N, C-alpha and C positions, 0 to 999 in steps of 0.2 A: 946698340943700335936698334932704333924704334922704326916698326914696321906698321904698314896699313895696309889691309885689304879691302878694296871699295868696289861694290858691285850695285847694279840696278836690279830690282826685283818687282817690277809692276806687274799687278793683278794676281800675283802668286800667293798662296795661303801658307801657313807655317809648315804644314806637312810637305809641301813641295820644296821648301827650302832647307830642311832639316838635314839632308844628305851634305849639303855644301858646308854649313856652319859647323855641324857636329864632326864631320871628318875633318876639317881644318883645326878645330881644338884638340881633336885626338892626335894630331902630329906633334903636339907640344907647343903649337903656336901661341905666343903671349901677346901678341900685337893687338892693333885695334881692328875691328870688323865693323865696318859701316854699311849698311844696306839702305839704298834709296828706294822708299815705297810709294806706290800710287795706285789708287784703287784697288787696295787688297781687301781681303775678307775681313770682317770684324773679328778682332783678338789677335790678328797678325802681329802687330808691333809688340803687344804685350808678350806674346809667346817668344818672341825673337829676344826681347830685352832679357827675359828670364833665363836664355840660354847664353847670354853674356855678349850678345850682338848689340850693336847701336843702330836701331831703326830710325830713319829720318824720313819723315813724310814731305813730299815735294808736290808742288803745283806744276801742272803741265797742260796748258790750253791747247785743246785739239788732239790729244794723244790718248788712246792709240787710233782714234778714228781717222785722222788725217796724218799725223806725223808718228813714226814708230819710236819705241823706246830706244832701239839701237842707235838712231842718228840724233835722239834728243839728249842721251845721256852725256855727251862730250862737255857741253856747257855746264851741266849739273856736276860732273866730276871736277871741272876746273874750279867751281865754286868752292867744293869740299877740300880740294888740294890747297886752295888760298888760306883754308882755315886749320891747315894741318902742319905740325912740324916734324912729321915722320921723314926717315931718311931713305927708306925704301918702300916701295908701291907696287902693289899687285892690282891691276884693273881686271874685272872678270865678269863673264855671264854668271848666272846663278843656279838656275834650277837644273841644268844639265851637267854640273861641275862637282867632281869630288876630289878630295886631297888624300894622298897616300904617304906622304913625307912632307917635311917643312919645305914651302915652295921656293925659298929664296937661296937656298943651299947649292954650292956649286956653281953659282952664276957670277960672272964678272961684275964688280960692285958698280962702277961708274959707267954703266952701259945702260941701253934700252933693248929689252930681248922681245923678239917675236918668233913663232914657232910655226914651221911648215906644216902643212897638211899632207896627206899621203900622196907619193909622187906620181901614183898611176893616173891622177887627174891633175894635170897642170891648169894654169888660169884658162888657157883656150878650150879646155875639155871639161871645165868646171861649169855647168849651166849657171849656177847661181853666181859665182864671182865674176865670170865674164859678162853676165847680165847686168849686174850692179854696176861694173866699171863702165861699160857702154852707157848705161843710163845716166851717169854723172858726167862722163867726158866726151861721149861720142864713140862711133865706131873706130875712128882712126886710133883712139888709145889702145886698142887691143892687140895689134899684131907685134909691136915691139917687145911685148912681155907674155905673149901667148904661151910660150914654152916654159916659163919660169914657173917654180912651185907656188902654190897658193899660200900666202902668209894670212893665217887667220886672226881676226880682231877680237876673237872671244877671249883671249887671255893676253895681257901685257904685262911685263914685270921690268922693273928697273929702278935705278936711282931716282930720288924724288924729282930733282930738276929735270931730268930727262923725260920723266913721265908728265911733268907740267908742260913742257915744251911740246910734247908729243900731242896731248890733248887740245892745247890751244891751236895747233897747226891743223889737225883733223877737223876741229869744230869751225875754223876758218873756211873749209873746203864744202862744208854742208850748205847746200844751196836752198834757200827758203822755198823757192817756186817749185823745187821737185818733191813732190809729196812721197812720203815712205810708208805705204801701207801694203798688206799682202804681199806680192811677189818681190816688191822692191824694198821691203821692210830693212833689209840689212846692207843698204848701198854703201854704209860706212866702210864695209870691208873692201869695196871697190876702191874708195878713197885711199885706204891704208896701203895697198899693194901699188897704186901708181905713185905715192909719195915714196914709199919704200925703194922701189925700183929706179926712180928718178934720182935718188940720192938726197932727198930732202928731209929725212929723218936723222936728226943728230945723234951720233953715238950708237948707232943701231948695230945689233948682232942679231942674226938670224940662224936658226938651229934647225937641222935636218930632221925630217919625221923619224928616221930610223934610230937616231941617238937623243932625241929630244928629251928634256925633264918634263914637258907639257905635251902630252899626245891629245891631238885632235882626232877623233875617230869617225867623224861623219862621213868622209870619203874613202874610209879605210875598208878593203875586203874583209869579210868575216873571217877569212882563213888565215889573216894576218894578224889578228888580234890574239896577242900572247897572254895568258894568263897563269901566274905562277902557282905552286902548290899551297900557298897561302891565300890564294883568291885575288891577290894584287895584279894589276896590269903592268905588264913589263914592255920595254921598248925592244927593238931588234937587237940591241947589244946586251939584252938580258938584265938590264937595270930596272928597278921598280921606279915607274914614272910618279914624279912628285905630285902632278895634276892630270887628271883625266877629263876631258872635255867631250861632251856629246856621248856619254857612257851609255845613255839610254837608247842609242841607234842600233846597238847590238843586245837585244833582251835576253839572248842566251847567256850574257856574261853579267850583265847589270846587276842583277840580284847577289851574285858572289862579290862583285867588286864593292857594292856599297856594305854589304855586311863585313868585308875585309877591313874596309876603311873606318868603321866605327868601332871595332873591337879594341 
């Protein structure tokens, strides 16, 4: 089965991205890694190519001054997926992601998988997600889903056809008149949550934070970040998470996590 990991890496240098692609290869992943580059420091593409990744330079007018990478990446992802024969796809943030084991394992094949953030901050209590949601859809869109868990748009995994449909759906909800800079840079996550809870994402499986194979740490209290004896981040069930997103939000464990992921 052929696999593709696809990420946007605008403005980052090779050193910023090494935890991402080196930890992924260290899991034994043998699929294709495509990193979309824009305004990166000189030498970034060459360094990534030497590491076995496929750097792809893209043109983006008005990014990041007017439009963020977060909202611009969906149309770029759609273009790449149209040129791929992969059967399974992982879409991901890049700079703040490390892999601890093969990311597709244990997930139902013909589905699209989203992973919840920490339950202590549902949508109505997450200042970021509820602001992004209201920015795109207005205040009335928040109350019906205010108590639901935040579904993070930073890592999406699924069957290629499911991911293609997801990307096209989200891209169609990105409104050109709504600029996406600074505070509103991530309003795609508001879009994803509205679509998910409205039942508009086909074949969707959502995974609770406590047992997820992808752990989003941004909203997690430091006291609930579990690190095993080997330095790997564990979920609440005591399992090694396949993917750790936002690991840098907790500096006290970040160095251990990166070191363990590379060895």
